[in-house]
MITOR-287867 format. One record per residue (C-alpha): residue number from 1; residue in three letters; x, z, y. Coordinates in nm, 3 decimals. Each point is the difference from the previous one (the first is absolute). Last residue first. Layout:
BEGIN
<guvex seq="NUM" type="ALA" xx="X" zz="Z" yy="Y"/>
...
***
This chain:
BEGIN
<guvex seq="250" type="VAL" xx="9.355" zz="-18.783" yy="0.034"/>
<guvex seq="249" type="PRO" xx="-0.320" zz="0.073" yy="0.188"/>
<guvex seq="248" type="HIS" xx="0.077" zz="0.059" yy="0.366"/>
<guvex seq="247" type="TYR" xx="-0.076" zz="0.306" yy="0.209"/>
<guvex seq="246" type="VAL" xx="0.102" zz="0.028" yy="0.368"/>
<guvex seq="245" type="ARG" xx="-0.019" zz="0.351" yy="0.143"/>
<guvex seq="244" type="GLU" xx="0.159" zz="-0.045" yy="0.341"/>
<guvex seq="243" type="ARG" xx="0.078" zz="-0.358" yy="0.097"/>
<guvex seq="242" type="CYS" xx="-0.194" zz="0.024" yy="0.329"/>
<guvex seq="241" type="SER" xx="0.191" zz="0.317" yy="0.088"/>
<guvex seq="240" type="ALA" xx="0.332" zz="-0.177" yy="-0.054"/>
<guvex seq="239" type="ARG" xx="-0.108" zz="-0.284" yy="0.226"/>
<guvex seq="238" type="GLY" xx="-0.095" zz="0.248" yy="0.274"/>
<guvex seq="237" type="ILE" xx="0.327" zz="0.191" yy="-0.040"/>
<guvex seq="236" type="GLN" xx="0.198" zz="-0.322" yy="0.040"/>
<guvex seq="235" type="ARG" xx="-0.206" zz="-0.101" yy="0.301"/>
<guvex seq="234" type="GLU" xx="0.066" zz="0.338" yy="0.164"/>
<guvex seq="233" type="PHE" xx="0.379" zz="-0.034" yy="-0.055"/>
<guvex seq="232" type="ARG" xx="-0.008" zz="-0.352" yy="0.143"/>
<guvex seq="231" type="LYS" xx="-0.175" zz="0.132" yy="0.308"/>
<guvex seq="230" type="GLN" xx="0.245" zz="0.291" yy="0.039"/>
<guvex seq="229" type="SER" xx="0.307" zz="-0.221" yy="-0.036"/>
<guvex seq="228" type="TRP" xx="0.204" zz="0.003" yy="-0.319"/>
<guvex seq="227" type="GLY" xx="0.369" zz="0.079" yy="-0.014"/>
<guvex seq="226" type="GLY" xx="0.282" zz="-0.093" yy="0.239"/>
<guvex seq="225" type="LYS" xx="-0.041" zz="0.326" yy="0.185"/>
<guvex seq="224" type="SER" xx="-0.192" zz="0.247" yy="-0.214"/>
<guvex seq="223" type="HIS" xx="-0.347" zz="-0.054" yy="-0.153"/>
<guvex seq="222" type="LYS" xx="0.071" zz="-0.063" yy="-0.365"/>
<guvex seq="221" type="GLY" xx="-0.051" zz="0.353" yy="-0.131"/>
<guvex seq="220" type="MET" xx="-0.362" zz="-0.025" yy="-0.113"/>
<guvex seq="219" type="VAL" xx="0.070" zz="-0.320" yy="-0.192"/>
<guvex seq="218" type="SER" xx="0.277" zz="0.162" yy="-0.202"/>
<guvex seq="217" type="SER" xx="-0.166" zz="-0.057" yy="-0.336"/>
<guvex seq="216" type="GLN" xx="-0.078" zz="0.232" yy="-0.291"/>
<guvex seq="215" type="VAL" xx="-0.111" zz="-0.166" yy="-0.323"/>
<guvex seq="214" type="LEU" xx="-0.183" zz="0.226" yy="-0.249"/>
<guvex seq="213" type="GLU" xx="0.010" zz="-0.145" yy="-0.352"/>
<guvex seq="212" type="GLU" xx="-0.232" zz="-0.014" yy="-0.299"/>
<guvex seq="211" type="ALA" xx="0.010" zz="-0.139" yy="-0.351"/>
<guvex seq="210" type="GLU" xx="-0.232" zz="0.055" yy="-0.297"/>
<guvex seq="209" type="PHE" xx="-0.253" zz="0.163" yy="0.232"/>
<guvex seq="208" type="LYS" xx="-0.266" zz="0.210" yy="-0.172"/>
<guvex seq="207" type="ASP" xx="-0.349" zz="0.022" yy="-0.154"/>
<guvex seq="206" type="ARG" xx="-0.166" zz="-0.327" yy="0.107"/>
<guvex seq="205" type="SER" xx="0.222" zz="-0.218" yy="-0.213"/>
<guvex seq="204" type="LEU" xx="0.285" zz="-0.243" yy="0.067"/>
<guvex seq="203" type="SER" xx="0.072" zz="0.169" yy="0.334"/>
<guvex seq="202" type="VAL" xx="0.275" zz="-0.126" yy="0.231"/>
<guvex seq="201" type="GLY" xx="0.079" zz="0.200" yy="0.314"/>
<guvex seq="200" type="LEU" xx="0.157" zz="-0.061" yy="0.338"/>
<guvex seq="199" type="PHE" xx="-0.017" zz="0.257" yy="0.279"/>
<guvex seq="198" type="THR" xx="0.120" zz="-0.081" yy="0.352"/>
<guvex seq="197" type="ASP" xx="0.134" zz="0.255" yy="0.249"/>
<guvex seq="196" type="GLY" xx="0.069" zz="-0.024" yy="0.375"/>
<guvex seq="195" type="ALA" xx="-0.228" zz="-0.265" yy="0.149"/>
<guvex seq="194" type="HIS" xx="-0.241" zz="0.030" yy="-0.290"/>
<guvex seq="193" type="ALA" xx="-0.071" zz="-0.214" yy="-0.307"/>
<guvex seq="192" type="SER" xx="-0.201" zz="0.115" yy="-0.304"/>
<guvex seq="191" type="VAL" xx="0.057" zz="-0.273" yy="-0.260"/>
<guvex seq="190" type="LEU" xx="-0.161" zz="0.042" yy="-0.343"/>
<guvex seq="189" type="LEU" xx="0.051" zz="-0.259" yy="-0.276"/>
<guvex seq="188" type="VAL" xx="-0.280" zz="0.034" yy="-0.255"/>
<guvex seq="187" type="PRO" xx="-0.058" zz="-0.072" yy="-0.368"/>
<guvex seq="186" type="GLU" xx="-0.376" zz="-0.046" yy="-0.066"/>
<guvex seq="185" type="GLU" xx="-0.152" zz="0.263" yy="-0.232"/>
<guvex seq="184" type="MET" xx="-0.304" zz="0.067" yy="0.222"/>
<guvex seq="183" type="MET" xx="-0.041" zz="-0.376" yy="0.048"/>
<guvex seq="182" type="GLU" xx="-0.015" zz="-0.056" yy="-0.374"/>
<guvex seq="181" type="ARG" xx="-0.269" zz="0.266" yy="-0.031"/>
<guvex seq="180" type="ILE" xx="-0.204" zz="-0.163" yy="0.276"/>
<guvex seq="179" type="PRO" xx="0.035" zz="-0.346" yy="-0.157"/>
<guvex seq="178" type="ASP" xx="-0.110" zz="0.145" yy="-0.340"/>
<guvex seq="177" type="LEU" xx="-0.324" zz="0.150" yy="0.136"/>
<guvex seq="176" type="SER" xx="-0.263" zz="-0.255" yy="-0.112"/>
<guvex seq="175" type="PHE" xx="-0.307" zz="0.225" yy="0.004"/>
<guvex seq="174" type="GLU" xx="-0.211" zz="0.005" yy="-0.312"/>
<guvex seq="173" type="ALA" xx="-0.299" zz="-0.194" yy="-0.141"/>
<guvex seq="172" type="GLY" xx="0.089" zz="-0.303" yy="0.207"/>
<guvex seq="171" type="GLU" xx="0.059" zz="-0.151" yy="0.341"/>
<guvex seq="170" type="HIS" xx="0.346" zz="-0.108" yy="0.118"/>
<guvex seq="169" type="SER" xx="0.120" zz="-0.116" yy="0.340"/>
<guvex seq="168" type="HIS" xx="0.296" zz="-0.192" yy="0.140"/>
<guvex seq="167" type="SER" xx="0.202" zz="-0.023" yy="0.322"/>
<guvex seq="166" type="GLU" xx="0.376" zz="-0.040" yy="-0.043"/>
<guvex seq="165" type="LYS" xx="0.307" zz="0.201" yy="0.103"/>
<guvex seq="164" type="ILE" xx="-0.175" zz="0.319" yy="0.112"/>
<guvex seq="163" type="PRO" xx="0.233" zz="0.174" yy="0.244"/>
<guvex seq="162" type="PHE" xx="0.156" zz="0.331" yy="-0.107"/>
<guvex seq="161" type="PRO" xx="-0.131" zz="0.357" yy="0.028"/>
<guvex seq="160" type="PRO" xx="-0.355" zz="-0.120" yy="-0.077"/>
<guvex seq="159" type="ILE" xx="-0.301" zz="0.061" yy="0.227"/>
<guvex seq="158" type="LEU" xx="-0.288" zz="0.107" yy="-0.226"/>
<guvex seq="157" type="LEU" xx="-0.370" zz="-0.061" yy="0.066"/>
<guvex seq="156" type="LEU" xx="-0.233" zz="0.174" yy="-0.243"/>
<guvex seq="155" type="SER" xx="-0.367" zz="-0.055" yy="-0.082"/>
<guvex seq="154" type="PHE" xx="-0.233" zz="0.234" yy="-0.185"/>
<guvex seq="153" type="LEU" xx="-0.299" zz="0.042" yy="-0.236"/>
<guvex seq="152" type="GLN" xx="-0.281" zz="-0.259" yy="0.027"/>
<guvex seq="151" type="PRO" xx="0.244" zz="-0.282" yy="-0.078"/>
<guvex seq="150" type="CYS" xx="0.361" zz="0.104" yy="-0.078"/>
<guvex seq="149" type="HIS" xx="0.227" zz="-0.163" yy="0.257"/>
<guvex seq="148" type="LEU" xx="0.378" zz="0.016" yy="0.033"/>
<guvex seq="147" type="ILE" xx="0.153" zz="-0.184" yy="0.296"/>
<guvex seq="146" type="ILE" xx="0.380" zz="-0.024" yy="0.034"/>
<guvex seq="145" type="GLY" xx="0.161" zz="-0.083" yy="0.333"/>
<guvex seq="144" type="GLY" xx="0.228" zz="-0.225" yy="0.202"/>
<guvex seq="143" type="ARG" xx="0.346" zz="0.114" yy="0.110"/>
<guvex seq="142" type="TRP" xx="-0.063" zz="-0.116" yy="0.359"/>
<guvex seq="141" type="SER" xx="-0.295" zz="0.243" yy="0.008"/>
<guvex seq="140" type="ASN" xx="-0.312" zz="-0.117" yy="0.186"/>
<guvex seq="139" type="ILE" xx="-0.168" zz="0.345" yy="0.003"/>
<guvex seq="138" type="ALA" xx="-0.316" zz="-0.136" yy="0.165"/>
<guvex seq="137" type="ALA" xx="-0.011" zz="-0.302" yy="-0.234"/>
<guvex seq="136" type="ALA" xx="0.022" zz="0.226" yy="-0.306"/>
<guvex seq="135" type="ALA" xx="-0.280" zz="0.221" yy="0.135"/>
<guvex seq="134" type="ARG" xx="-0.213" zz="-0.306" yy="0.076"/>
<guvex seq="133" type="LYS" xx="0.048" zz="-0.128" yy="-0.355"/>
<guvex seq="132" type="LEU" xx="-0.095" zz="0.340" yy="-0.141"/>
<guvex seq="131" type="PRO" xx="-0.315" zz="0.011" yy="0.215"/>
<guvex seq="130" type="GLN" xx="-0.085" zz="-0.355" yy="-0.127"/>
<guvex seq="129" type="PRO" xx="0.004" zz="0.101" yy="-0.364"/>
<guvex seq="128" type="ILE" xx="0.238" zz="-0.200" yy="-0.227"/>
<guvex seq="127" type="THR" xx="-0.199" zz="-0.194" yy="-0.262"/>
<guvex seq="126" type="PRO" xx="-0.022" zz="-0.309" yy="0.224"/>
<guvex seq="125" type="ASN" xx="0.380" zz="-0.043" yy="-0.004"/>
<guvex seq="124" type="GLU" xx="0.110" zz="-0.152" yy="0.331"/>
<guvex seq="123" type="PRO" xx="0.343" zz="0.165" yy="-0.016"/>
<guvex seq="122" type="ILE" xx="0.115" zz="0.174" yy="0.322"/>
<guvex seq="121" type="PRO" xx="0.254" zz="-0.218" yy="0.178"/>
<guvex seq="120" type="GLY" xx="0.374" zz="0.070" yy="-0.049"/>
<guvex seq="119" type="THR" xx="0.097" zz="0.155" yy="-0.330"/>
<guvex seq="118" type="TYR" xx="-0.256" zz="0.103" yy="-0.259"/>
<guvex seq="117" type="TYR" xx="-0.018" zz="0.183" yy="-0.330"/>
<guvex seq="116" type="ALA" xx="-0.362" zz="0.025" yy="-0.114"/>
<guvex seq="115" type="VAL" xx="-0.107" zz="0.234" yy="-0.281"/>
<guvex seq="114" type="LEU" xx="-0.361" zz="-0.014" yy="-0.121"/>
<guvex seq="113" type="LEU" xx="-0.175" zz="0.195" yy="-0.275"/>
<guvex seq="112" type="ASP" xx="-0.301" zz="-0.216" yy="-0.093"/>
<guvex seq="111" type="GLU" xx="0.047" zz="-0.029" yy="-0.376"/>
<guvex seq="110" type="ARG" xx="-0.363" zz="0.108" yy="-0.060"/>
<guvex seq="109" type="PRO" xx="0.115" zz="0.246" yy="-0.269"/>
<guvex seq="108" type="SER" xx="0.205" zz="0.181" yy="0.267"/>
<guvex seq="107" type="ARG" xx="0.304" zz="0.216" yy="-0.077"/>
<guvex seq="106" type="ILE" xx="0.187" zz="0.257" yy="0.208"/>
<guvex seq="105" type="ALA" xx="0.301" zz="0.168" yy="-0.163"/>
<guvex seq="104" type="HIS" xx="0.254" zz="-0.217" yy="0.184"/>
<guvex seq="103" type="LEU" xx="-0.147" zz="0.105" yy="0.335"/>
<guvex seq="102" type="LYS" xx="0.047" zz="0.366" yy="-0.090"/>
<guvex seq="101" type="GLU" xx="0.365" zz="-0.050" yy="-0.100"/>
<guvex seq="100" type="LEU" xx="0.068" zz="-0.218" yy="0.304"/>
<guvex seq="99" type="LEU" xx="-0.135" zz="0.276" yy="0.227"/>
<guvex seq="98" type="LEU" xx="0.200" zz="0.269" yy="-0.177"/>
<guvex seq="97" type="ASP" xx="0.320" zz="-0.204" yy="0.032"/>
<guvex seq="96" type="THR" xx="-0.067" zz="-0.066" yy="0.369"/>
<guvex seq="95" type="GLU" xx="-0.060" zz="0.368" yy="0.066"/>
<guvex seq="94" type="ARG" xx="0.327" zz="0.085" yy="-0.174"/>
<guvex seq="93" type="LEU" xx="0.194" zz="-0.259" yy="0.200"/>
<guvex seq="92" type="GLY" xx="-0.148" zz="0.105" yy="0.332"/>
<guvex seq="91" type="LEU" xx="-0.301" zz="-0.164" yy="0.157"/>
<guvex seq="90" type="LYS" xx="-0.020" zz="-0.072" yy="0.374"/>
<guvex seq="89" type="ARG" xx="-0.339" zz="0.048" yy="0.158"/>
<guvex seq="88" type="GLY" xx="-0.284" zz="-0.215" yy="0.123"/>
<guvex seq="87" type="GLU" xx="-0.216" zz="-0.066" yy="0.301"/>
<guvex seq="86" type="PRO" xx="-0.211" zz="-0.307" yy="0.067"/>
<guvex seq="85" type="ARG" xx="-0.012" zz="-0.119" yy="0.361"/>
<guvex seq="84" type="PRO" xx="-0.337" zz="0.088" yy="0.150"/>
<guvex seq="83" type="GLU" xx="-0.285" zz="-0.256" yy="0.011"/>
<guvex seq="82" type="HIS" xx="-0.098" zz="-0.058" yy="0.363"/>
<guvex seq="81" type="GLN" xx="0.083" zz="-0.372" yy="-0.002"/>
<guvex seq="80" type="ARG" xx="-0.147" zz="-0.044" yy="-0.346"/>
<guvex seq="79" type="ASP" xx="-0.329" zz="0.157" yy="0.110"/>
<guvex seq="78" type="LYS" xx="-0.023" zz="-0.235" yy="0.298"/>
<guvex seq="77" type="GLN" xx="0.056" zz="-0.302" yy="-0.222"/>
<guvex seq="76" type="ASN" xx="-0.270" zz="0.124" yy="-0.236"/>
<guvex seq="75" type="GLU" xx="-0.242" zz="0.038" yy="0.293"/>
<guvex seq="74" type="ALA" xx="0.078" zz="-0.352" yy="0.123"/>
<guvex seq="73" type="ALA" xx="-0.062" zz="-0.138" yy="-0.349"/>
<guvex seq="72" type="ALA" xx="-0.336" zz="0.178" yy="-0.020"/>
<guvex seq="71" type="PRO" xx="-0.103" zz="-0.122" yy="0.347"/>
<guvex seq="70" type="SER" xx="0.043" zz="-0.368" yy="-0.100"/>
<guvex seq="69" type="ALA" xx="-0.181" zz="-0.232" yy="0.240"/>
<guvex seq="68" type="ALA" xx="0.004" zz="0.249" yy="0.288"/>
<guvex seq="67" type="GLN" xx="0.369" zz="0.064" yy="-0.054"/>
<guvex seq="66" type="ALA" xx="0.074" zz="-0.373" yy="-0.001"/>
<guvex seq="65" type="ALA" xx="-0.206" zz="-0.054" yy="0.317"/>
<guvex seq="64" type="ALA" xx="0.179" zz="0.285" yy="0.177"/>
<guvex seq="63" type="SER" xx="0.337" zz="-0.144" yy="-0.098"/>
<guvex seq="62" type="ARG" xx="-0.099" zz="-0.348" yy="0.118"/>
<guvex seq="61" type="GLN" xx="-0.119" zz="0.143" yy="0.335"/>
<guvex seq="60" type="GLU" xx="0.319" zz="0.199" yy="0.043"/>
<guvex seq="59" type="ALA" xx="0.208" zz="-0.311" yy="-0.071"/>
<guvex seq="58" type="ALA" xx="-0.198" zz="-0.201" yy="0.257"/>
<guvex seq="57" type="LYS" xx="0.049" zz="0.272" yy="0.261"/>
<guvex seq="56" type="LEU" xx="0.372" zz="0.008" yy="-0.069"/>
<guvex seq="55" type="ALA" xx="0.027" zz="-0.379" yy="0.029"/>
<guvex seq="54" type="LEU" xx="-0.190" zz="0.004" yy="0.332"/>
<guvex seq="53" type="ASN" xx="0.220" zz="0.280" yy="0.134"/>
<guvex seq="52" type="ALA" xx="0.315" zz="-0.187" yy="-0.106"/>
<guvex seq="51" type="GLU" xx="-0.119" zz="-0.320" yy="0.171"/>
<guvex seq="50" type="GLN" xx="-0.075" zz="0.191" yy="0.322"/>
<guvex seq="49" type="ILE" xx="0.339" zz="0.168" yy="-0.009"/>
<guvex seq="48" type="ALA" xx="0.173" zz="-0.338" yy="-0.048"/>
<guvex seq="47" type="ALA" xx="-0.185" zz="-0.147" yy="0.300"/>
<guvex seq="46" type="SER" xx="0.101" zz="0.296" yy="0.218"/>
<guvex seq="45" type="LEU" xx="0.361" zz="-0.033" yy="-0.114"/>
<guvex seq="44" type="LYS" xx="0.005" zz="-0.370" yy="0.088"/>
<guvex seq="43" type="LYS" xx="-0.149" zz="0.065" yy="0.346"/>
<guvex seq="42" type="ILE" xx="0.249" zz="0.280" yy="0.066"/>
<guvex seq="41" type="ARG" xx="0.287" zz="-0.232" yy="-0.097"/>
<guvex seq="40" type="GLU" xx="-0.118" zz="-0.265" yy="0.245"/>
<guvex seq="39" type="ASP" xx="-0.027" zz="0.259" yy="0.279"/>
<guvex seq="38" type="ARG" xx="0.351" zz="0.125" yy="-0.077"/>
<guvex seq="37" type="LYS" xx="0.142" zz="-0.355" yy="0.003"/>
<guvex seq="36" type="GLU" xx="-0.163" zz="-0.067" yy="0.339"/>
<guvex seq="35" type="LEU" xx="0.131" zz="0.329" yy="0.137"/>
<guvex seq="34" type="THR" xx="0.354" zz="-0.085" yy="-0.113"/>
<guvex seq="33" type="CYS" xx="-0.019" zz="-0.343" yy="0.166"/>
<guvex seq="32" type="LEU" xx="-0.122" zz="0.158" yy="0.324"/>
<guvex seq="31" type="LEU" xx="0.284" zz="0.251" yy="-0.015"/>
<guvex seq="30" type="ASP" xx="0.259" zz="-0.274" yy="-0.051"/>
<guvex seq="29" type="GLU" xx="-0.142" zz="-0.201" yy="0.291"/>
<guvex seq="28" type="ARG" xx="0.017" zz="0.307" yy="0.226"/>
<guvex seq="27" type="GLU" xx="0.359" zz="0.067" yy="-0.104"/>
<guvex seq="26" type="GLY" xx="0.090" zz="-0.355" yy="0.103"/>
<guvex seq="25" type="GLU" xx="-0.183" zz="0.041" yy="0.332"/>
<guvex seq="24" type="LEU" xx="0.188" zz="0.326" yy="0.057"/>
<guvex seq="23" type="GLN" xx="0.334" zz="-0.173" yy="-0.058"/>
<guvex seq="22" type="SER" xx="-0.088" zz="-0.288" yy="0.234"/>
<guvex seq="21" type="LYS" xx="-0.106" zz="0.247" yy="0.268"/>
<guvex seq="20" type="GLU" xx="0.320" zz="0.197" yy="-0.041"/>
<guvex seq="19" type="ALA" xx="0.201" zz="-0.320" yy="0.047"/>
<guvex seq="18" type="GLU" xx="-0.208" zz="-0.088" yy="0.308"/>
<guvex seq="17" type="LEU" xx="0.061" zz="0.347" yy="0.139"/>
<guvex seq="16" type="GLU" xx="0.374" zz="-0.032" yy="-0.051"/>
<guvex seq="15" type="LEU" xx="0.007" zz="-0.343" yy="0.170"/>
<guvex seq="14" type="ILE" xx="-0.194" zz="0.136" yy="0.295"/>
<guvex seq="13" type="ARG" xx="0.247" zz="0.288" yy="0.029"/>
<guvex seq="12" type="GLU" xx="0.288" zz="-0.245" yy="0.011"/>
<guvex seq="11" type="GLU" xx="-0.174" zz="-0.197" yy="0.271"/>
<guvex seq="10" type="LEU" xx="-0.061" zz="0.317" yy="0.198"/>
<guvex seq="9" type="LYS" xx="0.362" zz="0.105" yy="-0.034"/>
<guvex seq="8" type="ARG" xx="0.112" zz="-0.342" yy="0.126"/>
<guvex seq="7" type="LYS" xx="-0.233" zz="0.015" yy="0.301"/>
<guvex seq="6" type="GLY" xx="0.134" zz="0.337" yy="0.114"/>
<guvex seq="5" type="PHE" xx="-0.080" zz="-0.065" yy="0.369"/>
<guvex seq="4" type="LEU" xx="0.359" zz="-0.013" yy="0.130"/>
<guvex seq="3" type="ASP" xx="0.147" zz="-0.207" yy="-0.281"/>
<guvex seq="2" type="VAL" xx="0.338" zz="-0.072" yy="0.157"/>
<guvex seq="1" type="MET" xx="0.123" zz="-0.355" yy="-0.028"/>
***
């Protein structure tokens, strides 16, 4: 039978429109679900912001009350925050010898000359002045430090060339300087590593190297085909730079 009025095409078109309608209704349901989830999330975030604001306000009120109750402590805390980092200078061998010589000559009949060797936290010795403790805490050297204190005269803070092995203190008529002298005579293995050249040296005294050697490597040349990639080459140089100037007591 011949479809003179195009009924079949119309039926097919109706089926296509119904399929599109079903697809759009599905997309509509997905969008509504997404909007509901977004609204729920916004409500949760708003509640969390309100709780955070309340907690912040409570913390500010407690801080203000603490400052009002103890204005002197708050002023001291403010002074410590603005206190500049202590400055120092590196002593050469001759300067160190002269300093140890002068310190050795000092005597006190009150037996109140204090030396504190510390590693890690600053020692809680009541005879150490608070400004000296704050200076040691500000420097925070991984090698520790040496505090020398002569009441009413001077205080010194020394950063040793090698890490302090054990914390201890001594108070007496003279400064206990033997650990410093022993450290100055410590045998040393020196490693100065670079990407191209590496220096190795062994010193049994502070005057000279008993053995030394310059090792030349071909790291800089390993970049041809079959050699190292650029990234690996950069990592090797970075590791070599980190190992530069490593000192170890023998």
